[in-house]
N, C-alpha and C positions, 0 to 999 in steps of 0.2 A: 504494500500500500504506500502511496506517495506520502512522504513526511510533510507536515505542515511547516511553512516558512512564513515568518512574521513579515508582513508587508510594511514598507516604509511610507508613511503618510505625511505629506507636507504639513507643517504646523502653521504656516502663514499663507494666505491666498497669493496666487501667482500675480505679479503686477501686470497691469494692462499694457499691451504693446501693439504697435501697428505694423511690426515686422511680419511679412507673410510667412506662412509655414513652409518649411523645407520639404520639397517633394524629392524623394530618393528612390530609385529603382535598384534594388540589390542585384548583383550579378553572382549567380551560383557558380562555384568552382569545385571540381572533384580533386581531392588530394589523397595521397597514400596514408594508410594508418600509421606506417612506420615513420612518416614525416610529421606526425601530429603529436604535440606535447601540450602541457597545461601551463598557461602563463602565470607568473608569480603574482601579477596584479589581480588574478581571479580571486573573488571574495572568499572562496572556500579552499584556496590553495593550501596544501599540506594537511587538510583534515583527513582522518582515516575513513575508509569506505563504510557506509552505513549498511544495515542488514538487508535493505531492499535492493542493493546493487545486483545480486544474483538474479532476482526476479526481473529487473530491467534488462539484464543480459539475455534472459530467456525470451523476453518480448522482442528485443532487437533481432535475435536469431529467427524468430517466427515471422515477424512483420516487417523487418528491415528498418532502416533509419527514416523516420517520418519528418523530423525537423532538422534543418541544417545547423551546423555549429559555427558561431561567429569567431573568427581567428584573426590574428595579425601576423605579419612576417616575423620570422625568428631573428634574433639579434646576437651576433657573435657565434663563436664555435660551440658554446655550451648549451645552446638552445636548438631545438629541431627547426626545420624549415618553416613550420607553421605552429603557432602557439594559441591554444583555445582560451578565449576571453570568457566564454560561457560553455555549458555542456560538459562540465567536469565529470558528472555522474555517467554520462553517456560514454565518455572516454574510458572511464574505469570499467564500465560494463563490457566495452569492446576488448579491453585488455583481458578480461576473464575468458571471452570467446577465443582470443588469440592463444592464451595459455592452454586452453582445452583442445586446440587444434582444429576448431570449427572454422576459423578464418586464418589468413596469413597477413604479413605486414603490407601486402599490396592491396588489401581490402579497401575499396573506394569509399571515402567519407565525403558527404556533401557538406560544403562550407560556404560562408560568406567572408571574403577577405576584406578587412578594413585596414586602410593605410593612413587615414586621417587621424591624428592623435585625439581630437575632440570626439570623433565618432567611436574611437576605441574606448575612451572613458565612458561614453554613453552606453556602450554595449556592456561594460562591466557593471554599471549601476542598474541598468534595466533588468539584469539577471535577478536582482534582489527586490524588484518592485512588482513582481508578478503576484496576482491574487492567489493565495494558497488554495489548493483543491481540498475541500472537506470530504470526508468519507460519505456524508449524506449525498453530495453531488455525484460521487462515483456510483452509489446505489441507484440514484435516479437515472443516471446514464445507462446503467445495465438494464433497467426497466424499459427505457425507450428502445434499446437494441432488441429486447425480447419482442416488443410490439411490432418491430420491423421484420419479424420472422427470422431473425438471426438466432441460430441454435446455440446451446450451451457449448457444444463441442467446437463450433466454429469460433466463438468468442475466445475460448481457452486457447485454441491453436493460434489465433491472430495475436493475442496479448501475451502469450507465453506463460499463462497461469495454469495451475492444476485445475481440472474440471470441478473438483470439490469446492475450491475457492469461488469459482463463478457460480456454482449452485447456491452457495451460501449468500452471495450478494444478490442473486436472483430471488431467493426466498425473501430477503429483506425488501426487495423492490416492490413487493405486493403489499407491504404494510400500509396502514392508513396514512394519507398525506400529512396529517397533523403530527404524526410520529416523527417523520423526517424533518419537519420544521422544528420540532422540539429538540431533536438530536443536533441539528445544525446550530440551534440557539444555545446549546449546552445545558438544557433543562433535564435531559435524560442522557444516560450513557449508552454506548453501543451494546453493552450486555442487556440493558433494559429494553432496548429496541428489539433485540433478538427475542426477549421474553414476550413482548407484545406480538411479534410476528407469529408466535406459536398459538395465539388465540384464534379459534376458527371464525369468530364473529367479528367482521370488519368494523361494524358500528361500535362495538365495545372497545376495539382498538382506538377508534377515533375519539370516543368519549374520555377514555383514560388519558390519552395524549393531550386533548384539549384542556382537561382538568389541570394537567401539569403546566401547560402554557398559561393558564389563568392564575398560576401562583399557588395552587393547592398541593403541590408536591406529587410525586409519583407513588401511588399506592401499590407497591410491589406485592404486598401480602394478598391482595385480591386476586392477582394472577396466579400466584403460587398455590393458593388454596383451591383454585379451580383445577389445577393439575393434580393436586393431591387427592381430590375426591374421586377421580376417575382413573388413576393410573396405578398399576402394580409394576414395580421395578424389580431388577435383579437383586436388590437389597432386601427383598421380602424374606421373612424367616423360613418360609417354605422352601426357598431356594437352597438352603443348607443341605437338605436331603434330596433335592431334585436339581441335578446339574443341567446346564443349558442343552446338552445333547439329548438327554432323556426327555426334556420338555419338547424339543424340536421333533424328535422321533414320534411323539404322541400327537403331532399335528399342531403344536403351539407355535404361534407367530410372535416374532420379536421385532420391535421397531427401535432403531438406533437414532439418537439425536443428531440432526444434520450438523449442528454446531459443535458437537462433541463436549457439551457442558453437562448434560443430564445422563443419569444411568439408563441403560436400555430398558424399554418398556415392554412388558409382557402383555400382548393384546388378548390373550385367552386365559384369564385367571382361573376360569372353571377347569380348564385342562391342567393347569398347575396344581389345583386342589386335588383333582382326580389322581394325578401321578403321585403326589405326596401321600394321599390316602391309601393308594394301592401298596406303596412301599411300606407305609406304617402298618397297614393291615397284615402284611407278611410278617412283620416283627411281632405284632400282637398275637398272631396265630400260635406262636411258641408258648405264650403264657395262657392262652385260652385252652391249649392242650393240657396245661397243668391245673386247670380248674378255676382260673381267675377270669372274672368278667371284665373285658377290656372295652372301653369307649374311646374311639378314635375321632378327633374333631380338629378341624383347622379353623373353627370359628368360636362361637360362644361355648361356655361350659355346658355340657348336657345336664338335663334334670336327673337327679339321682334320688333314690329313696331317702326318706327323712331319718331312717334308723342307721345310716352310715356315718362314720366319724372319719374325718380327714386326718391323716398322720403326717408328721413332719418333725421339726426340731424338738428335742426332749430337753426340758429344763433340768438343771442340776438339782440333785436332791430328790428327784421323783422316782429314782430307781436305786436298788441296792448297789453297793460299790462294785461288785463283780459284774453285774449286768451293765452298769454304766460304762465300765471299761470296755466291755464287748461292743457296746453301742458306738463308742468313740472309734474303736478299731474299724468297725463296719463303715462308719462315715468316711474314714480315710481311704478305705478300699473303693468306696463309691466315687470319691473325688479323683482318685487315680484312674479309674476306668472311664470316667467322663473325659479326662484329658486324652486317653487313648482313643476314644471314639471320635473326638474332635480331629485328631491327627489322621485317623483312618478315613474320615470323610473328605479330607483334602485330596486323597488319591481317587479321582473319579473313575479311573480305569478298573478299579476292583471294588464294586459296590457290595459284593457278597462279604468281603472282609470287613467293610464298615458296618454292615448289618449285624454281623456276629459281635463286633465290638459294642454296638448299641445294646444288643441282647444281654451281654455281660454287664453293661452299665446298669440296666434295669434290674437284673438279678441282684446286684449289689444294693440298689436302692430299696428293693423289697426286704432284703435281709436286714438292712439298717433300720427301716421303719418297724419291722416286726420285733426286732430287739428292743427298740425304744418304747414299744407299747406293752412290754412285758410278755412277749411271745404270742400275742394274739395274731391270728392268721389274716393276711391281706386277702380279701375276697374280690375287690373291685379296683380297677385302675383307670385313669384317664390320661390319654396321650395328646399333647399339643405340639405344634411346631416350636422349635427353639433355635436361637441364632448361632449357638456354638456347637452343641452335640446333636443337632437335628431334631431331637425329641425331648420334650419336657414331660416329666412323670409326676403324677400325684396318686398316692395309694390311699385306700379306704378299708376300714374294718367295721363290722357291726358294732353299733353303739351299745354300751353296757348300761343297765338301769342304774340311776343314781339313788343313793340312800340319803333321805332327808333327815339330818341329825340336828335340827334347829333347837336352840335353847328356848323353851317355852317362857321362861321367866325374863328373857332379854327384853321383849317388847314392853311389858308392864313396867319393868325397871326403868327403861328409857323414857317411858311416858311420865314416870314420877320425877325424873331428873330434868325437868324443864328449868332453864336458867334465865334470869333476867338479863336484859342487854347490859353489857359492861358500861360503867360510867366513864371509863377512860379509854380513849381510842389512841393506841400507840402510833407514832409516825411510821411511814413506810419509805423505803429508798426508791429512787427512780428506777423503773423497769421499762424495757422496750415495749412500745405499744404494738399489739398484734396487727398483722396485715390481714384484714378481712374483706377489703373491697375486691370484688371479682373472684373471691375464693369461696368455694362451696364447703359444706360441712365435711365431706369425705376428705378433701385435700387438707383442710384445717386439722382434722384428726391425724392424718399421716404426718404432717409437719410437727405437731406438738408431741406425737408419739416418738418420732426419731430424735427430736431435740431432747426429750426426757432421757432416752437411752444414752445419748451423748454425754449428758450431765452425770448420769450414773457412772460412766467410765471415768470421767474426770475426777469425781469425788472419791471414787474407790482408790484412785492413785494418790490421794492426798489425805492421809490419816488425820493431820491437824485440822483441816477443814471439816472432815467428817466428825471429829470430836466436838467441834464448835456446833455443828448442826444437831448432834444428838443432845448435847447439854441444853441447847435452846429449846429443843422439843420437850425434854424433861421439865424444863422450867415452865413451859406453856401448859403441860398436862397437870403438873403437881401444884405449882404455885398459882398460876392463873386459873386453874381448875376448868380448863376448856376441853371439851370432847372427852370426858372421862367415861370409860366403859368398864363393864364387869367381865373379867376373864379369869380362868383357872390358873392363877399365878400369884406368887408372893408379891410381885411388883405389878401394880395396876397400870401398866403401860400398854397401849394398843399399838400394833404395828402390823404391816403386811407388805409383802413384796409386790413390785410392779409386774403385773401379769394380766393385761387386758385380754378379754375373750377372743377378740378378732385381731390381735396384734401378732407380730412376728419377732422372734429373737434375732437381733443383728449380732452375729458372732464376734466381730472385732470390738463391739461396744458392750452392751449388757451381757452378751453371751460369755465374754471373757470373765466378767465378775461372777457369773453363775458357776463357771467351771472352777474358779478359786474356792467358792463356798462348798462345792461338791468335794473337792480335795480335802478341805478342812473337816467335813462330816466324816469322810473315810478315816482320817487320822484320829478323830474322836472315838469312833467305833473300835478302832484297833487298840486304843489305850485302855479300854475296860473301865474307865472312870465315869463318874457323873459329869454332867455338863459343867456345873459350877467348879468342881475340882479340876477338870481339864483346863478350863479357861484360866483359873487361878494359877495353874502351873506353867502357863505360856510365858515366854520372854516378853519384855515390854514391847519390843518392836512387833512381834507376832500378834500380841494382843491389840495393839493400835491398828495393825493392818486388818485384823478381823473386824474391829469396830468400824473402820472405814467401809469395808465391803458390805456389812449388814446395814449400815446407815444408807449407803448409796443405793442398794437394791430396793430400799423402801421409798425412794423418790417417785413421785407421780405428779407431773405437771401437764399431763395430757388433757386436751380439751376436745370434746366431741362435736361441738357446735360453734359456729362463728359468733353467735350471740351469747354463748356461755363462757365468757372470759373470766378466768380466775385471777383477779388482779393481785390479791394478797399472796397467792401462791407464786405468781410471776415475780413479785417483789422479792420473795425469799430466794427464788431461783437465781435472780440477778445478783443478789449478795453472794450466794454460794459460788456462782460462776466466777465472780471477781476474786474470791478467796483462793480458789484452786486453779485460777487461770485456765479455765476450760477452753479447749480448742478441739472441736470434733474432728478436724482434719488430721490430727496426729494419729488417729486410728482408723478413720473411715472417710470415704468420699461418696457422693451420691451414686447409688446403684439403680438398676432397672426397676425393682419393685417400688422404690421411693419415687422415681421420676415418672412412672406410668400415670399416676393420677393428674399430673400437671398438663395443662393445655399446650398446644404447639407454640402459642405466643409466649408463654412463660419459659418454655424450653429454649427457644431462640434468644430470649432475653438473658437467660443464664449464660449462653455462649458469648454474648456480647459483654456481659459483666466480667467474665473470667478472661476476656481478651482472646477468645477463640472464634471470632467471627469468620464465617466461611459461607460464601454464596451458595455452595452446594447444599448446605444444611436446609435452606429454604425449599429445596425440591424434594426432600425426603418425606416418606410417610411417617406416621406417628411412631410406630415401633422402631423404625430405622433411626429416627431422630433421638429416641430414648437411648438406644445403644451408643449413638455418636456422642451425646452429652455425657453419658457415664464414662466413656473412654477419655474425653477431653478433661473432665473433672479429675480423673485419676492421674493423668499426666501432669496436671498443674497443682495437685493437692489442694483442691478448692471445694468449698461447700457454701450454699446460700447463706446470707446473713440471717435469714429467718430461723435458722437452726442454732443461732447463737443467743445465749442468755446474758451476754456481757453487758454490764452497765457500770457507770462510775460509782465508786463507793467513797463517801466522805462522812465518817462518823461524827465529825465535829460540826458539820454544816447544819445550820438551823433549818427547820421545816420551811418551805417556801410559802410566801404569803398567798393565800387563796385568791384574794382580790386582784393582786398583781397578775396571777396566772390567768384569771378570767379576762383581764384587759389586754393581754398580750396575744396578738394574732399569730397563728402558726401556719406553716405550710407543710403538709405531710408528704413524705417521699413515697412513691409507689414502689412496692417490692417486685422486682423482676418484670417491670413493665406492666403491672396490672392497672386496671382502671383507665388506661389511655391517657391522653393529653388533656389536662383540665384547663389549659390556657394560661397557667401561671408560669410557664417557662421552666418547670422542674423536669429534670431528666427522667423520663419514665422508666429507664432501665437501671436506675441507681438503686442498689440494694443496701446502702448504708443505713444503719439504725439511727433513730433520733429525728429531730425536726429542726427547721430554721425558725428562730424566734426574732421577729422584727420589732425592735423597740421604737419608741417615739423618736429617740435621737437618731436611730438608724433610718427611719422614714424621712427625717429632715435632711439627712445626708444624701439619701437617694433622690429626693426631690430637688436638691440644689443643682444649678447648672454646672456642667463640667468646666473645669478651669481651662 
């Protein structure tokens, strides 16, 4: 493509003159290529060849020289017979053809020979006063050539371009006229023009381009969402188990992007599903022969009987020590076989080997889940597509009836213990305000759940902070007499571990803490002592570590609804996070289960916040984008600010004046781009916690004219 050259525009109007214009008829002369050099007064003399010189050489070879070169006679023995005042790039292109042997030094070059010094100077200056050729003009010219019945092949041969380049320009030539106007005006980029050209509706192209010309910006997300709704690409999770050749052999069609920017599109997703299902059914048949009911689905989870219980991660302490050790060993086997299955799937030439590896992986998963549930038999499985090992497995076993062992005296006792509102309301530290705008209840639950587990890990690693938390809790229960319950213990202290019914253990976070407690339970059982005697005999450091772990696992700052904000609990969490310097990224970064409930807008906002913007991300489907964000977050050791409880702690600071707070206007920052642009100029992708407080003095400074 021709590089843009800045035009020299006169800054003062040309003076009026009565001198008639010079009429000059140039005389063309043919000179040998070997007699042609580049004059030192050429404005670009000595510059290295640009990257488009080979393309120009191919054009000269295909179409010949179309424009003569202006030259002057050579001076002295160090110059050739003729020196080019313009046409430096054409001379360099001819040199490439000469070196390749396509032409020789006798190749005829069309020239205009200038002997008058004034005209020589004019020829040098006029070289740099040409209007630059914009790529939009090139696209429009290609369109006109197409209308004149000139074929792609003929244009490529005449210009020396590859046919694919002409096809791309031809595709852009059919875009709405307003799009080319916006491109030439610099309102949209060439990549955005290609994005518009992919839209089948020309009127929609015109509307989006005109909206940009009117100053409203280019709404790229509208175009990207249109593609995402209707496209299945080779990044789909089903493609892990279905290679391109198997898809094509089944009659599946693939469409590659003309511009090479988007992944190939699979035009027959039903065929993709059928091929994946057939291969998954073959794997499932192995387990059906063993008496397990297997449901294979590439879509939503199938409806299962209500009496089935899903199996998964086993919490520490729920199994005897020997069984827990076997469960952990089985989990390690499962992880190893998952990696082997992933490696086997990379070899598309041997699908049978990969299938056997997947069968071994599923057997390891069954053994692990059966060990974790006390030996109960897995009777049902569900298989889904997976990005790494091809198949995701979930095992089920019949539900066991629960025994209701409720204390009948608890309710009457609680009813009799109604307490009056406290007369004194203690101050609270500043805590980060939750982001609820544009966040549904499910996503809010996921965020507060993961944030709680991150704080559990941080507190477990800091016994000093855990001791502070425990003493504060004891003071609240015993001295303030808040939330006192009746339990079968010498100490009337109520506590429970964080274990929501629909939550998941995150192994690097709360899972690590639970493993520590399981190891301690095993040590206690081996000692043969009572709990009090065993704890009393621990070294001080061991005792403090146990205290930290017990305190940490009792944390619960989870919120199930966006309107159920536990502000007092958040304030405590902010204090504890400051004490133990909590940083969730030390142990964990966002994974697929955490990212899945987020919208595509929030996910792309995360990429921008972590500095991993990539235009390819906007073309991905939801599942592909989730995997991409997880990978980028892991590489950068990054997690959203919404998972941080950090807040400033100043024990000596007086409580803020409520009236001053009410009079102080604030501007909330949207987390991860939620809520859109509210017109206040706040960066919608900023994830920083806190607010901007605009004081009266600040308003006066903002309203004052700039110096």
